[in-house]
N, C-alpha and C positions, 0 to 999 in steps of 0.2 A: 304402137311407141315410136317414136323417134331415131330415124339415124344421125348419126353422129358426120359433123361435117368441119372444115377448120373454122376457128374463129378469128375473126379480121379484126385489126384496129388501125385508125386513122389519127397520127399525132396532130395535136392541133396547137400544139406550140407552136412560136415563133413571131411575126410580125401581123400585126393586127391594126385596124383601124379606129382610131378614138376621136370621140368627139364630146366637147359637152352638150347638153341636150337641150340649151337655149341655142345653139349654131355657133357661141362665141367663140369655139376654138376646135378645128380639126388638124390632125397629126398621127403619127404612127405611135404606136407603143409593143415592146418586146413584151410577150407572155409565155412565162409567168413573169409577173411584175407587177409595179406598183403605177398609180396614175403622176403624182407627183416627179417620178424618175423619170418616167417619159416628157411630162413637161420641162422638167430642164434638160434631159435632151435635146429637146427641139428648141432650145432656148425663148421657149415662153416663160419661165421662170428663171431667177437666179438660184444658185444652191443653198436649198432651207439652212444648212447647217453654217453659211460664213455669215460675220458681222451680226445685223438683226434682222434680217430674212427671214425670219421666221414669222415675224409680222404680217409681210408683202404675202404672204403665200395662204393667208387663212381662206382666203375667197375659194381655196380649191374644193374645200370636203364642203362648202353649202352647197356645191352645185351637185346635178345627176350626171353620171357620165357613159356613154355608150360605146362598147366595145363592140366591131363587128368583123366578120373574115369568112371567107366562103371557102366551100369544099364540094368535090366533084364525085358524084355517083355514078356507074353505069347501069344499065337496065337488070342486070346480073347480079348487081350486088343487092338489089331493093329487099330481096324476101330475105326475111330473118327479124333476130331479137335486137335491134339495135337499141345502143344507149349511149348516153354521155355520162364520162367518166370524168368529175371534175373534184379535185383534189380540195380545194379551200377556196372557197369566193368570200371577200369581205367587205361587206357581210351583208347587207341587203340589197337583194339582188331579183330581177326577172330574167329570165332565160328564154329564148323566142328562138325555135327553128323555122325558116319559111315563113317567119310573122306567126307563128301559132305559138302560144305558152307553154312551156311544156316544164318550170321550175320555177315556182317563188322557195326563194331561199332567204333565212337570216342567221344562218349561225355559221360562224368561220369557222369551226372546229368539227364540224361533220363535214363527212363527203358524199356528196350528193351524186345519184346514179338513175337519173330518170329515163322509162323509157320515151324513146323520140321515134319508133319506127314509125307509125301513123302521120310522122309529120314528114318524112322524108319523101324526096321525090327525084327523078330522072336526071342527069344532068348537075347544071349547077344548084347548090343550095346556099341559103344564108343561114349564119349563126352569128345571134344578136342578144348582149348581155348587157342589160339596163343597169349599172350601180348607182342604188340610191344614195343621197346623202346621208351618212349616219349621223349627222346633227338635227336634221329633221327628222329622222324615225327615234330620236332618243326622246324629241321633245313629244311625236304623236303618241309615243308608247307612256309617257312619264304620264299624260292628259288621262289616258286609257284606264290607269291604276285603280282600284277602288280605294286605295288612299294612296298619300305621297311617298316615295323610296326615297329618302335621302342618299346620296354621293357625298365624296369626301370634297369638297369644295378645293381644300387645300391640295390636293393630288392631282385635280381635274380641272383645271381652266376652261376645258370645253364640257358642258353640261351634259348628264344623263347620260353619260355610257353605261353606266350599271342595268340598262335599259336593254341593252344588246349582248348578245354572244358570239363577242369582237375582244379583241387584246384590251385590257383597262388600260394600259399604260398609252395607248393612242391618244387618248383623251389628255395627257397629260403627264406627271407625275412629278416626283422632286428630284429627278434626276433625269427627264425624258423632254423632247421638242412634243410641242402641243398641235400635231397636224392632222390629228383623224385622216392619217392615209387610208385608201383601199384599191382593192386590185384584185386579181386573179394569182395564188399562188399553187404551185408544185405541178402536179398531173393534171393535165385537160387533154381528154382524147374521146374518138368516138368509136365505140367498140360493139362487134357483134358476137353473139354467141349462137351455137346450132341447139345446144340439148342444154346446158346451164354455165353458170358462171361461179369462179370462186369469191365468196362474199366474205370469208372470216378463215382465219385458220390459227386457231388456238391449241398451248399445248398447258399440259401439266405433269408435274415429274411426281413418281411414286416410288421411294428407297423398297429395294428386297433385301432379305436375309441375305447376306456374306456380300454386298457393296453393289452389286449392279443396281439397276433404274429402269423400271417402265414408262417409257417417255407414252404419255396418253396423247395423243394428237386428234382433236377434232375438227374438221374441214365443214364448214357451213355451204352449201352450194343453193345457186339461184334458179329458178327453172321457173318456165310460163306454162309448161304442160308435162306430163308425165313422159318419160323417156330413159335410156342407159346410157352410160359414159365409161370409159375409162379413167380411173385416177390413179396416178403415181405418187410414189412417198418416195424420198432418198435421204438417207441420216449416214454421213461418215463411212459411204459404201455399201450401205444397205439399201436394197432396192425392194419396192410391196409395189404390187399392180392390183389395185383391186377394179372389179365391175361393178360399178354401183347403177341403184333403180332411183331414180329422183320424182319426187309428187310435183306438181305446182305448187309456187313458194318456196320456203326455205326446207332444206332435206338437210340432216347434220350426219356426217359418218364419223367415226370416232375406230382408229387404229391403234395399237399398241406395237409399241419396238422398243425390245429392249436391249441395252447397254451393258454388256457385263463388266468392263474394266472403265468405267467412263473416268476421266481426267476433269477435277474438281478447276471450276471457277471461282479465283479468289480478288479481292478488292488488291488495288495496288498495294505493295510493299509486302505483304503476306502470303504470295505464292504468286503461281502462275493461272494468266488468265487465259486459259482453255477453253475454245469455244467450238460449236459445230454448226454447220448451215444444215437445216431443215430446208427440203424444196417439196412442193405439191404441185402438181403439174397435172392441166387436162392440155392436149394437144390445141395447143396457140396459144396457152398463158399458163402461167406459171408465178408461185408466190413463193416466196423466201422468208425463211425465220432465222436468226440467229441464237443460239441455244447456248447457254453455258451451265452444266450440272454444278447444281450448288445447294443448299440450305439458307435462308434466313430466318431468324426469330427478332421480335421485339421482346424484348423483356423488360413486365413492367411490374415485376413484382414486390410485395410489401417487404420497405424495412423501415430501420427505426426513423430515417430521416422523412417517410414518405414513401414512395415507392420508384423504382428503380426506370430508366429507359435509356436502352443499352441494345446494342444489335448483335446478334451474332449468328455468324458466319462460318457456315460448317463445322458447329460445334466450338466454335474460337469465339470470345469476345471483342468486338474489333471498336477500338475509339476514334472517331470520324473526324478526322480532319479536312476541313474544306471551306467552302464561299459559298454563296447564292448568286444564281444565274440566272440574267436576265436575258430578252432578245438580243442576238449579236447587232441587230443593226436597227435603226427606229423606221428604214425604210425595206422594204423585202429586197428589192430588187439587187438593194446593196449586200446583201447576206453571200458569200462566198465560200462554197465548203472548205475549201483551203484557210481560209481564214478562221473558220470555228475551230479547224482540228489544230490550229496554231492555237487559239484562246486554250481547249483544254486540254492539248500538251502543254503547254504555261502552268496548270494546275498540278499536273502532276509532277511536272521539275521542280514546283514547290513542296513536294513532300503531300498533296493531298490525297485524299482518298474518296470524297466525296462533293457533290455539289446537291444543292437544293434550286430545282426548278420552280421556279416562285411563280404565284397562281394570278400575275397580273399581264403576263406574256403568251405564249403558244405554247401549246405540245407540240414539242421537236418533231423534224422529219424523223423517219424511219433511220436513215443513214446517221443521226446525231446520237442514238440510242446505240447502234453499231460501234461508231468510235467509244463510246463510253466502255461497250463491252468492251473491247480492245486493249482502252488503256486503263482498265478495272478502276472506272470511275463507280464507286456507288452510287444511285439518283434517288433522290427524295423528290417525289415528283407530286406537287401541288394539282390539284386540280384548279380549272382558271377564273378565279373568283378573288377579288382583292378589296378590302379596306372602304367598301361601300356597304350597303345594304342592297336586296336583291328583291324583285317580286316572286310572289308565290303562285300567282295566277295559272290553272291547269295547262294555258299554252305555253306558258313560259317552263313549268317544270318537264311536260312532254318534249319540249325540245331538249334541255338539261338529258332528261334521263334517255335520249337518242345519243347525245356528244358524249354520254359517258360509255355506253354501252361499244360505241363505234373506237375513241380511243383507248380503253382498256382491252379491248378486244386486238386491236392493232399493236398494243405494245408491251402486254402483257407477260411474254415467250421471254424478254431480254434478262438475263442475268443481271444488269445493271440497277434495274429497277428492284430497290428494296422497301419502298413504302409508297402509298398512294394518299396523299391527307386533302382533307375537305376543301379547305380555304386558305387563307392568308386572311388573318386579324378579322376574320367577320365578326367572332364574339364581342372581341374589344371593341369593334365599330360600335356595338349596340347602344355602347356610351356616348360617344361621342357628338350625339345629333340632338338638338331640341326634340324631335318628335319621337325618337326611340327613347328619350330620359322620361318623357311626359307619357308615354304607353308602353313600357317596355313590354307588357304580357302580349301587344300585339305583336311588334315586331320580333320579337322572341320566338312566338310560335311562329312566326313566316319563316325565319332565319332557318326553323328545327324542319320544317318542311322540306325546305331546298336540301338539308343536310342528310335528312332521311332518303331523298331521292338519290342521291350522290351515293352515298352508302349502300341502297340496296341494290344500285346498276353495280358497283363494282362486285358487290356478292355473288351477283347471278354471274358476270363476265367471268370474273375471277376468282371462284370461291376460297382460293391458297393464298389470295396477295393480302397482305399485311394493309390494316386501315388505319388512320389516323385522322379522327375528326377533324380538326382545324388546328393552324399554329399562331400563336403559341395554345398550349392546353392542355390542363390541368390531365385530362382523359377523356372518357366517352360521358357525354350527358351532363359535364359537369361544363356549365355556362357562367363560372367565374375570371375574372381577371387573372390571367397567367402570366401577365407582364414579369412580374417580380416573385412569381413562386418556385421558388430551390428545393421543393420536398419532393416533386412530383412534376412527371411533363416534360414537355418542351418551353425554352423561355425564349422570349424577344428584350433584351435590354439594352434600351436608348438613354439611359439616365445620364450617361457622360454626354453625348450630342445632343440631346434635344434639350436636357436641363442643365447644360454646360458645368456639370460636376467635374470634380478632378479625375484624373486617371487612375486614382488610388481607388474611387467609388467603384470600381470594376472588383476590386478584391471585399465589397461589401455584402456581394450574393455568390451563391454556391448552387449553378445549374446543376440541375443532371443532365442537361444538354441544352447549350445554346443555339438557338438556329436562328437568332438573328442578334447581330449589335455590329457598331460599325461610327467610324468617324472620317470625317470630309477631307480631301486635298483638293487642292489643284488639281486640272491635267498639266503634264509637263511642257515646257516653252517649246519645243519643235511641234507641239499640237496645237498651242496655243497661236504660234504664226500662221498655222492654216486657217484661221477665222478670223483674227485679229491682226490691224495693221499698226505700226509703229506708236501711233498718236492713241492706240487702244490700250498701252500694256500700262494701265492702273486698275488697281485692284474696285474704282469706285466709277470706271466708265463705263457707259451703257452697255459697250458690246461685251465686257466681261462683267457685269448683273444679267445680261441676258443670257448668259450660260452658266448662270448660278440659279437653279431651279427651285431649292430648300428657301424656304420663308427665314432670314437670317442667318443663313450659311458662312455668306462672308465676313459677317460681324461676330458669328460663334468661332469662326477662324484667328481672326486676329486676335480676337478677345482670349484665347487659349495660347496664341504667343507671347500676350502680355503676361498671360501667368506662370508661364514657363521660363521664357527666352528673353535675351535682348534683340529689340525690335530691328528685321531686316534692313540692311541700306537702301535697296533698291526691288522693282518689280520680279525679276528674277529671281531673287533669293527670296523674296518672299513666296515664289510658288516652289523653290526646293525646300522652304522649312516649311512650310505648310504639308509636304509630303513627309519630312520626316517626322512632323509629330502624329501624321495618322498610323505610322508604323509604331510608333512607342507607345500610343494608346492601345492599339490591337493585339500589340506584344505584352502589354502588361495583364489585359483581359487574359489571353492564352495561355503564358506564363502559370497565372495561378490556380485558374481554372485546369488545365493538364495536372498540375501538382493535385490537385483532389481525386485524381484515378483512384478509384473506380466507380466513385460518388460522382462524378462528371463524367461522360462516356461520349461528348461531342461536342465541339465549337465549329461552328459554321457562320462566317463574318458575312456582312453585306458590306459587298458585293463583288464578285471577281472581274465585270466587264461592263462597259460601257456601252450605250446604244448611240452616240454621236459624240463629238469633244465636250466635255462639260465639267464643272468643277461637281465632282461625287465621292460617295464612297467606295470608288473601285480599287483594286490595285493592279488594274492591268490598264493601260491609257485604251482609248478607241483606238483602233486599229493593231493592238495587239502589244506592245510594248512594255517593259515591266516598268512602273511606277517604283520609286524607292521601299515601299511596302512590302513587295512583291519580292522583293532580293530578302528584305528581312524575315518576311514568310517560310523563305525555304529553311531559314536557320529554326527559327522557332517549332516547325513543323516538322522538325525532323525526327523521325521515330525515336533516338534515343539521342536527349539532347539535357541541359542543366540549365537553370534560372536564378536567380538570387531575387527572393522574393521576402521584402522589409515585414517586420510585424508592425502589426496595429499602431503600437505606442512610438514606431520608429528605432525601439533601441535595441534592436537585432536585426540580423541579415540571414535567412535561412536561405541554403542552396537545395534548390530540391533536383532530383535527378528523375527524370521520367524516359522507362522505356516501352514503348508499344510493340516489340518483338517477340518471337515466341522462343527466347534464350536469356536466361540470365547474362547480363554484362555486368564488369568490373568498371567501373568509373576514377579515373585519374584526375583531382583538378587541383590546377595551382593558381594560387589568388595573387595580384600585385597589387602597389601603391603607384600612381605615375603623379606628376606632378603636374601644375598647370603650364610648364614650358615644356612638358611632353617625357620629362626622365623619369624610369621604371624600373623599380625594384621590386623584390619578391618577399610576399606578407607572409603567407602559410600554405599548406599543401594537405590535402585529404585522396582518401579513396574508399570506394565502397561497392558493395554489390548491389544491385537492382535486379529483383527477380523478375520473372517475364511479366509483360502487361500488367506492370504495375507503376506507381510511383512512390518514391521514398524521399526522406531528407539524408541527405549527404553529408553537410557538417551546418552548425550554426555560431557565428561569429560576432560579437558587439559593436555595433554601428561606432561607437565610441573610439574603438581602435585604428578606426580611419581619419587621419586627418583632416582639418577644416579645406585645408587648401590643397586637396589631393582626389584623387577619383578610384575607385575600386574597379580594378581590371578583373577577368579570369579568363584562364583558357581550360580545355578539359579536353582528355580522349578517352574514348570506351573501349573495350575489349574486342567489339567487332568492328574496330576500325571507323567509328563515326567520333567526330571530333567537334568544336566550334570554342567560339569565344567570346567576350560581352564586356559592357561594363556599367557600373551601376552609380548614379548621381541620388548622395542622399535627399539634398533637396534640390533646387531650380537650377538648372543651366545659370540663369542668368546672373544665379549670385557667383557664378567662377569668373574671376578676371584671366581668362584665357589668355596665353601669348602666343604672339604669331606663329600661325604655324607652317608656316616657309612650304605650302604643297606646292609642288610641280609634276607637270605630266610629260613624259615623251613617248611617242608612239612610233612602232617601226613594223611595217608590213612582214608577214610573217610566210609570205609567199603563197599561200592556197587561199587566200581572198579576205583573212581575218590580220587583224592587227595585234601586237604586244602592247600593252599598255602599260611601263613603267610609272607608278604613283608613289610621289616621297615626299616627308616632310621632314622637316627641321626641327619643327615643334610638335604640338601637340593636335592632333586633326581630329575628331569627332564627326562621325556621320559623314564621311568621304563620300561623295556620290559626283560620278564621272555623268559627261551629257556630250552625245553627238550630233553636229550637224545632218547625220545620217542615222537612219532607222537600222537599228539592230541590238543583238544581246550580247549583253556583259559576262564572263564567267563568275564575276563576283561585283557587288555594288552596294554601297551603304555600309562601309566598313570603317574601322578606326585604324591611325595610325601615329605611334609616339616617337617621339624623336629621331632621327636618324633612320629610323624604319623604311622601307620602299615594298611594294610589292606588285606583281606583276601580274595584270588582267587580260584575258581575253577579249576583245571586241569581233563579232562577226556580224559584218552588216548585213540586212536584208535581202538588199539585191546585189551583187558584185557590183564593185566602183570600177571606174573605166581605169585604164591601166596607168600607174606612177600616181594616182589620183590617193590623197589621203585627208582622211576625216577632221574635220576642225573639233579639235576635245575643250571641252570647258569642266573644269573640277569646281566642286563647292564644299568647304566643309563649316563648320558650326562656329570658328572664330571668324574666319574669312567674310563670312555670311553677314554678320551684325557689325560688319567694319572697322571692329574697334582695334587699337594695336597699329 
């Protein structure tokens, strides 16, 4: 038997040498990092995000790139079990130690730990990693398939990304830059163990009578030969020491830790986010898992409409309010933990309690899910397959099985992850391509083989995890079109955007859970100025068009303006109005679908964030500042809110009250009529009580009670202190002959680095939006003012400003945007 000596680790992050394999470039790269960022830092390429530079950097992904560094080992270091620990290689790579091939990798989503002891030598050692062109690899693998596997050409201007286990959005998408980045991400180290190393730590919670919970901790140890080793487990002050015997290969050890009075983990807004840290240690190696004690169920029981789709957490059904998450940046080197935390905090600040990690990006790093745990953000986790068809050859499926096993074991202990979903829109993709329409059976069987591998893998790695086969989906083994199926399952509803339907069209469907729907806007002017010059500030300029990746997107934004608004007077107002109409579209959907509760139990709009500065469906700008819609989101996702919902024939307007809290609330509503010059007078009042976790109609009024030249306003206050306001226009905004708003702004420093901004109007100012020449957050924005009304909002710069400096504020509103009056 082997005796124990201390494990050793040599951190291999830092500066490496980078060179094109053809010798055309040689420079330094910071690892972890990506090749494009290194080339930009060295001045070889310009910022890919600026202007039309995307076109000028296409050559990068067509080359193979060689990364090298050296490390030193003394003779005393050499005996032992040395291995490389590489968290993420993007993607097709050969790894050499002292010119000996130790690893061939082709999956960005797997952690590789090759044995390298046999290749090491005393003194200086050379580590070389060849990153092969994903573009060339895609072509080769497509040619090797037994039949052609289609990919979405509309989303992927770079072909054959579906051949590789790599983020699919790296090949483009209708919101992402298409540059096929490559690099080394996360941890990379040379490690040695004496007896064993920790391969996996997984947990399972078993409730006991009386409220206690047994936490089953399973540790998988990897060893090269039999031995004994001491293993320490610690949870909330309770520590256990185990003396373990290991065999060659993998040894699984399960220990039960009983928690007598566990504090429960709740989603944001429903209770405390109690978490514990489990640590599993060998001398010299520690693995931590963040644990939250909670139960989660996905309710899919049959009802009169079909079957439900609702999450029950700790015995309580939770309405899911949230958005879809895509990678925080198109280039991994630009992702900063603080920036990601800011994005997630913005989600919670806008009353969200769920994000869906979409299947065309990354499984996020451990610290991302730790943040979601602490913030109370439930995570719908897609597996990384999106909008394409995929191979089902044995080598591909084996690769996927290893990916699923690793990722599920790595992540399944997080309380925030409440659902694992097989893919994004792969069932629908069967109808998108000529090949699969012509031979559906072949491609359907191929898809089912992939889907079964994923399902089998998750059930083996985490038997208690909640599995959903695809999104959208009616349910397991249902391969029909679920886009507009509003009786069962989850829905993706895109008719308003992709088919240019009216906003009212959102009220023609009654989803059980809408996991995707969205409407585009332009990114804000301060962001546009980061990539465009003054000469480019035109919606039809080549630079602006280069930052619009959805075919027909600019035309659709403009067409919607023609439908609802008078056309804006200049480019900056065009950008402003695009953001207002985006918020109105999503609010229309959310207001109606929340009013259907409990028939509908979730709305996740597309999308929360951007990967680069681009026209998109995001409510947060690239960099994290709030667009108009995010301020609106904070209101329409408020746990208790009131919304005006017109009838299908337009003859009545009902006020829906929604209560997502556990206690009944009384809601007091006051309605007003406001003239087009901004005079406001009371119309009628109502009060009602809404039961816990329910929606109800507070009152209904006749639309004809609203004069043609006046606007319906309302305000409400709930007994729990929540309040809000809004307005409703029966027809279109362009039909309103708005009088001058007289909008004015006065900014005064508050003494703590923030500014009090007084916004006033002499007339009717609808959708008032403040914008500063400094990045920051407003206490409120995208609000209404009537004649003589003022509002003081607080602006907090993202970075402290110079002493005595006051930002320049620009105010927008609907009337001045149109330029009339």
